[in-house]
N, C-alpha and C positions, 0 to 999 in steps of 0.2 A: 344624676345621683347626687344627694347631698353629702357633705362631710359626716363621717361616723367613726365610732370606736371600731378598730378591727381586734377582734379577739380569737386566740387559739386555745382550744379547750382539749386538753388530754391527747394531743397528737403522738401516734406511734407509727413507726415505719420500719420494717425489716426487709433484708434481702437474703433469702434463704435463712439460715440460723443466726445472721449477724444483724442485731438490732440497732439501727442508726439513730433512731428517735425514740425516746422513751418517756411518755407522759409529759410532753412539751405543752406548757401553758403560759401564756403572758398576753398582754394587749398593747396596742399602738394607738395612742389618744390623739384626736384631732388637734391641730395647732401645735404639735410638739414632735421634736425629733427624737425618735428612739435609736440608740446605738446597739448594735447586735454584734457581740465579739465572741471570739473563741479561736482555738488553734485549727491548724489544717484538719479536715476530716471531723470536725466537732459537730457538724450537721447543719450549719447556717444555710448553705446553699439549697440542701434538700428541704428545709423548712419553708424558705422562700418559694421554691417551686411548688410545694403543696399549697401555700396560700394563693399562688397564681393558677392552680389548677392545671399545672404542667405535669404534676405527679399526684397520684391519689395516696391518701394515708391509709394505713390498716385499720385505725380507729381514731376517734376524736372528731372534732368539728372546727370549721372556721366560720366565724359570724362578723357581721356588720351591724353594729347597733342591735345586737341580740338575735338577728335574723340570719339564717344560713346564706352564705355568699353564693350568688347565682352567676351564671355565664354573663348576664347583662351587667352586673355589677363589675365583673372582672374586665370587661370591655373598657371600662372607665378607670382602671388601675394603670399606673404607669410603672414600668419595669425596665431596669438597666441591668443586664446580665454582666457577669465578670468577663466573659469573653466578647469581643466585639462583633456587632452583627449587622454594620450598615454595608451598603453597596459601594465598594471601593472606588469604582469609576464614576459614580454619580457626583455632581457638584453638591457642596454643603447645603446651600439653601434649597436646591432642588429636592434633595433627600427628606429634609425636614418638612417642607411643603407637602411632599407626597405623602409622609405618614399623617399629617393633619387632615389632608383630604381623605384618607382611609377612615378617619374618626368622624367624618361628616361635615368638616368646615368647608364653607364656600372657597373658591379660589383666591378671592380678594382676602378673606379673613385668615386663611391658611398661610398666605404670604406675609401678612402684616404680623401675625402671632410668631411664625418662625423666624422672621427678620428681628423682632424684638428680643426673643429668647437667646438667639445665637449672639446678638450684640451684648446683652447681659452677661453672657458667658465669655466675653472677650474675643468673638469670632467674627465681629462685624466687618472686618477688613479681609475676610477669608471666604466670604459668602460664594463666590464663584470658583474657588478652588475644589479640586476633586478630593474625596475622602482620603484617597490612598496617597496624596501629596502631602497631607498634614503630618505634623510630628505626632508620636504616640499620645502625648498629652492633649493635643488639639482634637485627636481623634476621640479621646475620652470626653472631652467637652461636648463635642458633637453627639456623642452617645447619650449624654445626659439630657441635651436638647431634645432628642428624640423621646425620651421618656417623659419630658414635661409638655410637649407641644400642645397635647390635647386637654391642658388644664385638669390633670387627674387629682381626685380627691383622697385616693390612696396611692402613695409613691413607694416602691420598693427598689432599692439601689443596692447591688452586690459590688462591693469594693469601688465605690465612685472615685476615690482619691488616689487609686493606684496609678503610678506613673505621672503624677503631677507634681511640678515644682512648688515651693511654698507660696509663690503668689498665685499660682493658679488655684492651689488649695483654698486660699482666701476667696477668690472669685466664686468658686463653686459653692463654698460654705455660705457666702452671702446670698446667692440664689436660693439655696436650699432653706436658709433662715426666712427669706422673704416669702416662699411658697408655704411654709408652715404658719406663718403669720396671717395667710390668707385662709386657713383652716384645715390644710390638708394634714392627713395622717402619714408620717413618713418613717419608714424603717430602713436603716442602712448598715451594711456590715463594712468593717474596716479592720485591718491589722494595725493601723496607726493609731496607737492608744492615745497619744497626745492630742491628735485631731478629734477623736471621739470624746475625750474629756472636755475639750474647748467647745465642741458643738452640741452634744446631745443633751436633752432635758431628761430623758429617761435612759435606762441601761439594762440589757438583758446579756448575761454571760452564760454560754453554753460550753460545755465539755463533755466528751463522751455521749453525746445524744441526749443529755439531760441539763435542765435549768440548774445552775449552781447559784445564781443571784439575780435578782430583778427587782427594780424600783426606780425612783427618782435618782439622779446622779448625786445631788446633794445628801439625800436620805441614806444612800449606800455609804457615802463617805463618812457621814456621822456614825453610821451603824459600825463600821469598821475602824473608827477612830481609836479604839483601845484606851490605853491610859498614857498616851504620849501628849506632852504639853510643850508649848513654846513661850518662853518669857523674854520679853524686851523691857530693860529698865535703864534708868540713867546712871545707875551705880555699877560696881562690878559684881558680877553674879557668882563668883568663885565660891561663895559660901554653900552653894548648892551641893558641891562635891562631898560635903560631910553631913549632910541631911539624911536622917534614916528613911528608908523606903523609897529613895531616889536613886535613879541610874542615869547619870549624865551622857547623852549621846553626842552632842556637839555643844561647843562653848567658845565664846569669844567676847571678852569684856562685858558689856551689859546684855549679851544675847546668850541664851541657853536653850537647848532642846534636850528633853529629859523624859524619861519613862518613870511613873510611880507605881506603887504596889496597890493604890486604890484612890477612890474619890476624896477620903478623908485626908489623905497625904497631900492631894494636890491642893486642897483648900488650906492646909497648915502652910505649904510652901508659898501660897499666894499671900497669907497674912504676914509671913517673914518677909517677903519681898517688899510688901508695902512699908514695913517698919524699917526696912533697910534704906528706902528712898523712893523717888519717882518711879511708878510702874507705867510704861508707855502701853504695854499690852500683855495679856495673859490669856491663853486660849488653848483648847485642845487642837493638837495638829492632825488635820485630817489627811489620810492617805491618799496618794495619787491613784488614778484608775489602774495604772500597771501594778502597784503594790496590791490592790484589792484583787486584781485579776490572778496574780500569782498566788494570793492566799486561799482563794475559793476553788481554784482548779487542782490544788495539791491533794 
């Protein structure tokens, strides 16, 4: 299977009278990391399981490059569930080699690939340890290796950073970025919005089973920037406090963060700032992912 764009079109799912997904549509592009965020019960795991064929939707389609996803396609998907599913008494390398063999790799190739991936994920010295003897964070790394070992072109990860310390997050993030750079389409969910913001190229926000926002990370930040600006100048920016149409949010010396009542006011402020002295920077202040998340789910 070659890399392709994974697309969800109008996915709905109900349990009895409770609709858990309502017209969910978004895509996961090759070579890009798509962050999938939402509160508990938003429908993220249900969506992922439908993509993987573990659940059926009531309506809607899942396609790969415009063609309905088949069982053969899904055998080449990589999946890491939120709950750990490795054999606790198997040795780490033995477990990952076994999974590679299930995907048709020769014994030699499976061993080479499993060793390389586990080493990349920082488990090179734990290859002969049993899964159950690993820390929870290292078990998480082994679970990610299991999802990656067969070189999937579509990778779906449910909370891959759960239980990882900051150094381990960096290691896993680097591995996922390298996988995306090779052309894989990657969808990952996480409650750690700072990690999602740093890592994702694209973003899908789900709440109450509906898509509240979707698009590129930078595009969504620009879209939700509103009328907040940041000014850094050589002189004192205290004059901003008396400018009509300006509300100062934060201020210190030549630095000011402020809201305006429109683009014309912002341009007037810039002209005034230039007249007052050297302007190092003047730009819209883009919100963080956490701020966008709060805004769109309310």
